[in-house]
N, C-alpha and C positions, 0 to 999 in steps of 0.2 A: 567518468563517473555521475552515477546519475544519483540526484539531491533529492529527497522528499521528506516534509514535513510530517509528522505522526498527526494522525489527527486536523491535520491543518496545520497550526502552531502552539505550543502548549507554552513559549517562555513568556508571556502575559498572561495574569490573574485576572486582568479587566476585561479578557476576551477569550467567551465560552469557545471548549473545544468542539469541531467536528460543524463548524457553522461558517456561514460565510464570510466573517471578518478574519477568521481565524482561516480562512483557504486563505484569502487575502493577502493576510499577513506573512504566509511563508512564502508565496510568491514576489512580496516587496520585499523581503528578506536576499532574495535571489535563486530560490528554490526550483528547480525543476517543474516541480507539482508536491502533490502532496497525497496519503493515504485515507481514505475515510471507512469510517464501519456502516453498513443496511441493514434493519432490520424489516418485518414485516410486520405494519400493522393488522387487526382484525378482519378489514376488509380488503385488504388486499393490495394496501398501498405499500410500497417500498417507501421509507424515511430514514433519516440518517442520525445514528443513535449508537457509542458505542456500548453502554449498559443495558438490559432486557427493561428496566425498568425509567422510566421519565417524570421526576417529579409524583413519584408512588404510584402512577400510572405504567400498569404492565403492557409495554408495546404490543405484544400478540394478540393482548384482548381488549386493544381500543381500537377507537375508530378513526381516522386520518383526522377527521374534525373537530376530536379535542387534539390532538398532535399537533396544534398549528405552531408551535413555537419551534418544532423541528424542520430544518431545510428536507424536501421530499428528493428521491433521489433524479427523476425528471427536472425537477429544476437545478440540480446540481450539476446535471450532464451537460442541461443547455448552454448554464452561465460560463464553464470552465471547458467546453471539447476542445476551443479553439486556442484557448490557454494555455494551460498545462498539460503533466503528464498524471495520469489520475489511476491510483492503486486502489481499486473497488472490494474492499474486504467483506465478503457477505460470512454475517456473524450467525444465521439459520439458514436452514434448507427451505424452499418452495418459492425461492424470489427468482431463481436462473431463469425462468424463461419472462418475466416482467423484465430483466436487466438486460435479454438480448434483443427485445423488443426495443427499448430508449435506447439501444446502444446502435441500433439498424437507424433510428430517428435523429439521435446525434451523435456519431460517430467521433470521437476525440482525435482530433487533427493530429496532438503532440505526442500519442501514443496511450495507450493505456495498459494493464494488468487485472484481471479479475486473481483475488487472494480469497484464500480459507484454512482455519485450520482445519475442516471436515472436510478427508475424502470425499466423501457420497456427493456433496457440493462438488468438488472438483470433478468425479465421474460422469454426473448429472450434467453437467455444463458439455463437456468432450461429448458427449454422445448426443449434444443438439445441435453443439457445434463442433467441427473440429479445426475450425481456424483462430476461435478467439484464445487470447493467451492467457494459461496460468499458471498459478504459484501456490505452494504450499507452505502455511507459516509453521515454525517450529518454537516450539519452547524449553522441549526439553527432549532427552536422547531418545523417548520411544517415540515419541512426531518425526524426529527423524529419521529414523529408521525408515519410514515409508518413500522417502525424497526419489527413491528407485525405480518403486515400483508403480508409481502414478504416471499421467499423461501428463506432465507440467515441464513449462520453459525453465520457471525462476524457483530458486528455493529461498526463501524468505527468513533466515536463523536468528534468533536471540544471539546477541554477540558471545555471551556468554560459550555457544553451543560454536562460533567460529575459530577454528583452524585455518593454519597454512595448507593442513593435508585436505583437509576438509573445499577450500578452495579449488586445490589442485584437483581433486576428485571428480569436484561439480562440472567443473570447466572442463577436462576430459570427458565427461559423459555428452558434451556440446551443452549446458543449460548454464543459467548465470545465479550468480551466489549475491544476496544481499544480505543484508543485517540492522536486527533493529532491537531496542529503541538505544542508540547509541548518544550521549547527550554530553561525555566529556571530550576536550580538544585532542587529547591524544591517542583516546580509542579511535576516532575519526581518524587520524593520521597513518595509524598502526595497520586497519583495515585497510587504507588505502595501498599501502603498500604489499602486505597480502593477496592485493587485487582483486578487492571484493567490487564487484560490478554495481551496487547501487546500498545507499546509507537514508536509514529511514532512522529523523531525531525529534522530538520534542523542542530542541534548542536552534531552530532553522537559522536564529540569527547568528552562532556561534558556528552551525555547516556552512555555512557559508563564507564564512571566514576561515576558517581551516582550508575549504576546496580550492579558495585564490590563491595560500598561499602554498599550497601541497603542487600546484600547477606548474610554481615556478622550478621544481624537481623535474630531472629529466625525466622523458614518459617510460625508458627502459626501466627505472628503480620502479616510479609506481606500479607499474603492470596494467595499466588501466585497460578494462573491454567495454567500449559500449555498449549500450542494450540499447537495441532498435526492436521495431514492428511492423 
């Protein structure tokens, strides 16, 4: 099972999410990698931030020179391309060509996926590059209904949407199923039993502890399916 930190790691309030400190913490806790969010500044620089605004500044209307506290996508790829599995979530459209160019310069050696809530982003990426691995993120049943129709390899479903039958259906379609944001140890263990291929968690310290425990169980019980690209 792939273990990923959500926005790096969010278990230590002294470490701001979506920063190198949060990314390093997820890796220190034993995760395979982490998820992080990307937006586009007004002058076309992809920067790492979850929200549309940072310290009162609208990212889409602000030049990158005024957002220097935010990591750039290029800096994140350069720092972690050989150290971590990367789940690169595109929060807005317009980043697709920038991302593909940067991936060709800094190819992630431990694997990656480009994920989004936005079907148009996934379709644009597929039209530009048929090889890049894609994932649809879903937080409600309406979004989840799209997974069969999109050119994706992975379904990233909110934990409340994950069921045994969804796991079966996704795997029978030849795709992988990840769950987010999973912070309870009991839920982590249950999802592992249901054959979920990846878990994204704020509590990266708990995630790695639970995984070490579940690896002691027979593999046939876990029904684990490793995700590789």
